[in-house]
C-alpha positions as CSV (number, residue, x, y, z in Angstrom):
1,M,120.1,132.7,34.1
2,S,116.9,132.5,32.0
3,S,118.5,129.6,30.1
4,V,118.6,127.3,33.1
5,P,114.9,126.7,33.5
6,K,114.4,126.5,29.7
7,K,117.2,123.9,29.3
8,K,116.7,121.9,32.5
9,K,113.0,122.3,33.2
10,V,113.5,123.3,36.9
11,K,112.0,126.1,39.0
12,I,114.3,128.8,40.1
13,Q,113.8,129.5,43.8
14,Y,116.3,132.4,44.4
15,G,119.3,134.2,42.9
16,F,122.5,134.3,44.8
17,A,126.0,135.8,44.9
18,I,129.0,134.6,46.8
19,F,131.6,137.2,47.7
20,Y,135.1,135.7,48.3
21,D,136.7,138.9,49.5
22,D,136.1,141.4,52.3
23,P,135.0,144.7,50.7
24,S,136.6,146.6,53.5
25,K,140.0,145.1,52.7
26,V,140.0,144.6,48.9
27,P,139.6,147.4,46.3
28,Q,136.2,147.3,44.6
29,D,137.6,146.5,41.2
30,S,139.4,143.5,42.6
31,L,136.6,141.8,44.5
32,R,135.9,138.2,43.4
33,C,132.4,136.8,43.3
34,I,130.2,134.3,41.6
35,T,126.5,134.6,40.9
36,G,123.8,132.1,40.0
37,V,120.4,130.7,40.9
38,I,119.1,128.3,43.5
39,T,116.8,125.7,42.0
40,D,114.2,123.3,43.3
41,S,116.3,120.3,42.4
42,I,120.0,119.4,41.7
43,V,120.9,120.3,38.1
44,Q,123.6,118.6,36.1
45,T,125.3,121.3,34.0
46,T,127.8,121.6,31.2
47,K,130.3,124.3,30.5
48,P,130.2,127.2,30.9
49,Y,127.7,126.5,33.8
50,K,128.6,125.0,37.1
51,S,126.5,123.2,39.7
52,A,127.1,122.7,43.4
53,T,125.4,122.2,46.7
54,F,125.7,124.2,49.9
55,K,126.4,122.3,53.0
56,R,124.6,122.9,56.3
57,T,126.7,125.0,58.7
58,D,126.3,127.6,61.5
59,A,126.0,131.1,60.2
60,L,125.0,134.7,61.0
61,I,122.0,135.4,58.8
62,T,120.6,138.9,58.2
63,E,117.5,139.9,56.3
64,F,117.4,143.2,54.4
65,P,114.3,144.6,52.6
66,V,114.5,145.6,49.0
67,R,112.7,148.9,48.6
68,S,114.5,150.1,45.4
69,P,117.4,149.1,43.2
70,L,119.7,151.0,45.6
71,S,118.8,148.5,48.3
72,Y,121.3,146.0,46.9
73,T,124.2,148.5,47.4
74,T,122.9,150.0,50.6
75,G,122.2,146.6,52.2
76,Y,125.7,145.4,51.2
77,Y,127.4,148.2,53.1
78,K,125.1,148.2,56.1
79,Y,125.4,144.5,56.4
80,Y,129.2,144.4,56.3
81,D,129.4,147.2,58.8
82,A,127.1,145.5,61.2
83,L,128.8,142.1,60.6
84,Q,132.2,143.5,61.6
85,K,130.7,145.0,64.9
86,I,129.0,141.7,65.8
87,V,132.1,139.6,65.0
88,A,134.3,141.9,67.2
89,R,131.7,142.2,70.0
90,D,131.0,138.4,70.3
91,S,134.6,137.2,69.4
92,L,133.3,135.3,66.4
93,V,135.3,134.0,63.4
94,I,133.8,134.1,59.9
95,A,134.8,130.9,58.2
96,G,134.3,131.6,54.6
97,P,132.8,133.8,51.9
98,V,129.5,135.6,52.5
99,L,126.5,134.4,50.6
100,E,123.8,136.8,49.4
101,I,120.4,135.2,48.6
102,Y,118.0,137.3,46.5
103,D,114.3,136.6,47.2
104,T,112.9,138.8,44.5
105,P,109.2,137.8,44.9
106,N,109.3,138.7,48.6
107,K,111.6,141.7,48.1
108,K,114.3,140.6,50.5
109,I,118.0,140.0,50.5
110,F,119.5,137.4,53.0
111,Y,123.1,137.8,54.0
112,V,124.7,134.5,55.2
113,A,128.2,134.6,56.9
114,P,129.4,131.1,57.9
115,L,130.9,130.9,61.4
116,D,134.1,129.1,62.4
117,T,133.4,125.5,61.7
118,A,135.0,122.5,60.0
119,I,132.4,122.7,57.2
120,Q,132.9,125.1,54.3
121,A,129.3,125.9,53.3
122,A,129.9,127.8,50.1
123,P,131.2,125.8,47.2
124,Q,134.7,126.8,45.9
125,F,134.9,127.2,42.1
126,G,138.6,128.1,41.9
127,K,140.4,131.4,41.9
């Protein structure tokens, strides 16, 4: 990730991860995800890097504080547990993979779950 600003002269805003599988249904060693950075401008990339934009969509968004390195694991499990309860309680449909945004300077993690909509917010980079 440190090579992106050096090669492209852009400012990294946040880190992110997109989780394509539900961790309550898929074994941990089989979970699919991608990680990357959110920049202050669109970056044209070459292999092995990929670039994409996120479309605006309705979503459930949760903020979780980072108090230690364990917060990344703790937040993940707390979020998914709460997400399942809210989805069941409010009869919502999650429409795509969950996006985690890492705001390191402000010590926060944002969890974004797109709701049932025609727009697929998270880019798809293949299987």
